[in-house]
Every structure is written in structure tokens, then in C-alpha cells.
N, C-alpha and C positions, 0 to 999 in steps of 0.2 A: 681748801672743804673739796671733798669728792663728790661732784655731779651725778648722779644718775638717769639714765633713759628710763621711763615710763609710759607701757602702752595702756591705757582707759578703754574699755568698754563700753562706751553709751558715753553722751554727751552731753544731757540734760542737764539729772544730777551730780555726775562725771564733770563738769566744768568746774563745780565747787572745790574738788577737793584740787584739780587742775591745776586752776588759778592761787590756791595756795601755795602747790610746789615748783609754781611757776615763779611765785614771790621769790622763796627761796634758791632761785637759779636751777634748777633740775628742767629736763626735758619734757617735754608731752607730748604722745601721738596718742588722739581720742579716735576711735572707732561710733561712725555714725552711717548717719543717711545722705547720699548724695549730694541734694539742697542743703545740709546740714552743715557737712564738709566743705562744699564751697563757699559759704560765707565764715565760716570758722577761719580760713585760712586767708579768705578778704581784707575781712574784719575784726579779727580774734576775736577772743570770749570776754562778754559784759558781767561784771558778777557786781551787785548792790548789796550793801549791809549794812544794819544798823550797827554803830558803835557806838557805846557808853559813852555820855558824858559833850557828846555829839548831836546837832541837829539834825533831821533827817537823816538821807543814806550816804555811806562813801561809796563813792562807783570806782571799782578795779579795772582795769582796758588789762587786756594778757598785750597789747600791743609797747603797752610802755614798762614792762616786767623784765628782769634780767635773763628770766630762762626762755625755752623757744616751744612753740607751739604750731602742732600740724595735726593735720586730720582726715582722714580718706576711708574709703569701704571696708570690709572684714577682708578681702584679698588683697588687701595693700601691705599688711602687717607683716612679718616674722617674726614668732614669739621669742625664735632665740636671739633676736637681737636687742632683748632688752632686759634689763635687771630687776623689775617688777611689773607684776601685770598688773589691774586691781581692774573688778567686775563690777560696772555700776548699772547698767539694763535692768529692767525687770525679769522675774524669773520667766515669765512664758518666752518672753521674747528670744532667748538661747538654742530653741528650735528652730529659729525659722533660716532659710537658706542662707548660706555664707557665716551668719554667724555659728550655727550648727559645729562648722567646719572648722573656725577659725578657734572655735573653746576646745575643739578635738588634740587640734596644734597644741593649744595653748596646755593640757594635759598632759600630753606627749612629750613635750620640753622640760618637763620639770624647772622651767622656774619657777622663784618665789608668786603665790597667786593670791590676793586679799581681795577679800567679797564686802562690797558695800552697799547688798542689798540685803532687806527688808527680813527675804526670803536666805534662811542659809545653805550655803551649796549640798547638796546630798553628802559629799565624801565629807563634808565638815564634822556631820553628826558623829563619824565613826572614832572623833576623838574627842566624845563625851562619853567616858567611862560607864560601860553599864546598859548603854542604850543599843536598841536594836533598830538600826538605821534602815533596814530590809523592808522592815516591817512599816518604814514611814513613804516607802516607793512610792505610793497614788498619792502623795497630796502633795506632787511634782505633777508640772504639765507634761513634760516628758523626763522620766529619771533617766533616761539611756545617755543622755547627752554629757551624765557626768561621769560615767563607767569609766573612764582612763584617766581619772585622777588619782593622786597617793596623795589618801589624806595628809601627809607628812608636807606636801607641798602646799597646802592651803590654809589659810587662815580669814577670820572673821573680823569685822569692823563693823561696828554698830553705825550704822545711819542717823546718830540723831538729832542734828541741825536739819532745819524743817524749809526748806526752799521752794521754789514754784517759776517756772517759766510766764510775767504777763501778758496776758494774752492778746494785748493792742500791741506789745513788743517783738522785734525779729525774735528767733528762734537763737539766738546769740549769746540772748542778757537775759540773766537768772537772778530771781530775788530772793535772798534770805530772810524769811519770819522769825526765826527759832536760832539765835546765833550760840548753838550750842557748840559740843565737838566733838571728831573722830572715834570713838575709843576702838582700839585693837586689840585682839589677844594675840601673842607672840605665835610664830612658827614652832614646829618642832627642835627646828633648827637652830644654834646659837648665832649662824653665820647669816641665815637668814632674818632672826631678827635683831640682827645688826643692823641692817638696812631701813627697818624701819624704824630705829631708834635714833639712827643719823637723821633721819626724815624727820619727827617729830620734834628734836634739836633744831635744824635746818628751820621749822616753822615757828619753834618759838622765839628764835633768835630776832627774824626777822620786822624790822621796821616799815610801812609806807608813807612814802611821804605825801601827806596828802593835798601838795597842791599848797597851801598857805604857809609853808616854809616848816609846819611842822609833820614831827617824825611821829607816827601812832602806832599804837599797835593793836592787829585788828585781831577781832574773835575768831573761833571755827578754827582749835587746833587740833594734831593729830597726839592722842595720848595712847601709850603703848600698854599693856598688864599684862602679869604673867599666866594668869587665868583663864583659861578657857571659857570659863561661864559668864567672864564680864560683859560680851556683844549680846548675849540674851538677856540680858535688862531692860533690852526692849521691848520684846517679849510682852511682858504686863501690859506697857502704853499700848501695844499695840492690842492686845486683846478688849483691853479696860477702854478704849479709845475709836482708834482708827476702825475698828472692825466693826463696830456698835454704832459706827454714822448709820451703817445697813437698816432700812427699817423694810417693810414688807412693801410701801407702794411708794416710799421716797427716800431719800438722802436727808439727814443731819447733819448739822460742823461738829467736827472732834471735840468743842465748848460743849454745847448741848447735850453732847454723846457723856462726857463726863460728869457736867455739875447737873441736868437737870433730875439725875439722882444719885448724887453724891454717895450714898451708905452702900450701894447698890455695884457701884462704878469700885470701892476700895475692895466692897468683896469677891469681886471678878480680881483686879487687882492686884491684893496680897494672896486669892487659889493661886494666880499662875508664879507669884514669890515664891510659895512653897512649893509649886514644882522643882521652880530650878534646885531649889535647896536642896529638895529630894535626890538630886539628880549628881549633887557635890558642891554646889555655888554656894559661895559663904554671903552673908543677909550683907554684907559689906561689897559685896560685888554688885549688889541693885541698888536700884533709885527707891528715895522712899517715894509713899504714895503722893505726901502735901508737898512734898519737890514737883512731882508730875503734875496734880491738878492745878497747880500754879500756876506752871508753863502751860496748859491746857487752855488756863484763860484766854489768852493770845490766839488760840487756834480757830479763827470763826466761819472757817467753810471745812466741807467733809472735804476726809482723808482722800487719797491719792487713788484709793482702791476703790472708794465707794464711789468716784466720780469717775472710774473707767468702767465700774457697771453701771450706774446710771447711763453712759455714752456707747453700752450696748457690748464691750466688751465680754468674747465668747470665754476668756482664762483672765483670769488673775492670781499674783502671790495667794499662796493657803497657807498662812501664817496662823491661822485659825484651826482649819484643819489639822495642820498639822502638832499643834499645843495640843490639843482634843485627844491624837491618837498617842502623842509620848504620853500624855496624863494616862491612859487604859493603860501602858504597860507598868505603869505605878501603880493601880489602881484607884485611878483618882480621876472624878466625874463633878462637873457640875451644870447643873440644866442652864445657865445663863449663856455657856458658850458653847452646849449643845443645841441652841436657841439661835445662836448666829451663826455660829455653820447651816444650821435648816436654812437660814434665813440667805445666803451668799449661795446655798446651794441652785435654792432656788430662783434667783436673780440669773444664776450664768445658765442653768437649764431652759428658760427663757430666752436669754439672748440668743442661744443656741439655735433655738428652732427659728427666731427672727434672721438667724446669720444660713 
């Protein structure tokens, strides 16, 4: 089996995908803050996840896996040394000093690059036929950081698994709340796509030694799709749930955003699905509302975007604004979406004034 060298920008959510790759024997380097890098290098990454048919959470320590993990700052990596690069930071972080320069080196290296952000990188939008990516620039914290990319070397992977860092634990611990799959679109090139398909097969094949003599299959797989629209299935979930956690004066859990008025949530969700279909997606690329609403029952805290706003963030990922902007290109509009965008705008203005 060929083993790959993979660079992951971002170590919070990125450590989940890293752990799956390490289980399959690949080599991973994560780019993160100095204190995080020190901890990952000293103690490894620890991921806890629910597994069907087992009590409690299964703990996976990267120190015990066949692959090799290291971590460092943005200046510590040459993109040309890697087979695949993964973007796992929140979109506003790519303009920060050091990260911005690394992202530019990644773009110019033409090494295949897979984003697991909720916000699709701007150049990915150019892979969607008939969409005016240029008209979407103001949805990004700083659009210019994406300018060096060739859309052909970039793909998008829907980060469907829900995970969080337990506040009482060290930052190298990640807990999975909803163990669904990473769903990636293929690359433009067959050779680049072959890397993803190999990783998909390796992750699928691996069994984890649970320590009690049993070898178990772990959830959270990588699934590779031929359609560029599959990762956009996340948009309906984000607009119906995550961004509707944002209220005028407080935040509510995703579960409440979806279930306090299920008819309204369904209407928003299905409107976003129609938008994706109007862009060229097929219905089967999308996730049925019932399946999403059922998953949302287990999401008892506000979304990361809502929590960031409540904590005073001056910038967050604006998938809400992006969806509204793209819908306008298709002559589509929905009051609930406009209200959500206005609420998020209001929080950001307030936070920027304070900052």
C-alpha cells in the first residue's frame, strides 16, 4: 500500500480527519498555534467518538496508531513536500499573519488541496457551472487570499461530522457528537482524484483494536463523489439550523432552531435544496430534510458560528450571506434567509464596535 504525506491547516476539527488518516497508516502534519503544536507533538491527538453497539465513547490516541503525526507553525511546512493539503481552519483565519503566506504557497504549489470548511473556498465556486464567483467576493473575510489558486487543484469536502473540544480537557482532545461522513467532490484531474479514492478505501478497510481483544469498525468515513454539488448539501443544514441559532439578543441550540417551528425549518431547508438544484445539483446529491431534522435532535448546543458571535468574534464564516448572494443570481429570495443575514450582520457590527 502506498502511504501519503498530508498537510492539514488547522488542528481543532482537522484532528478528526487526521486521526482517520493515521489509523490507515498515512503521515500527517497539522499546522496550528504554538501551544497546540507543543501539546500534539508531546502527547498526540485524542479523539473520542460514539460507536454503534458500544457503551460510552471509544477513545483513539494517535500515539498508538500506525501513521505518524507531527504539528508546527505555518512557517514549518513546504507544501511541495506533501501529496495532499487539507484546509481545516475557519475561513476568517486564512488572512492571519503566517497563515496567509502559507495559503499562498499552497496555491502556487499546485498540490491538490481539499477544503473541509463550511464556507467553500472562493475558487471552488468557479467549478460550479454558471455561477458568478466574482460577485461573491464580499461574502469572504478577505477574498484576495484565494487569488493564487487554480480551481482545478481545489476540491470541497462537506464536513458533516459534528465535533467539539470539551472545555474541561486539554486542546488536543476532540469529542465527536455526530459521527457522520466527510463527503468530498472529486478533483478536476483523475490523478488527484485517485489519491482521494485511495484514502477512502484505506479508511474503509481499517479496523481499530478497542483494547478488549475486539477489532471494531469506526464511524466517520471519507466518501468521494463525482458530483461537484455533493458538498453543497451542507448549505441547507447550515441555513435551516446553524445560522438560525442566532437570535437578536441571544443564541439558541441547533435543536431548537430546527424543531421549535419545524414547518418553517423545512421551508428554509427545501428552498436551499431548490437553489442547489437550480445550479445543477441532482436531488440525490442532497440530504432529505427528515434525515437532517432527526440528526438535529442530538445537537443540544448553539452552532460554532453562533458561539463565536456570542463570544465577540469580529468575523465568522458567512455561508448565510453566500447563499443569499448566489440565490439572487438565480432570481431567488426568501424572507427568513434575509432576516438571518441581517441578524448576523447586527452581531458582527456590535462585536466590531466593541473590538
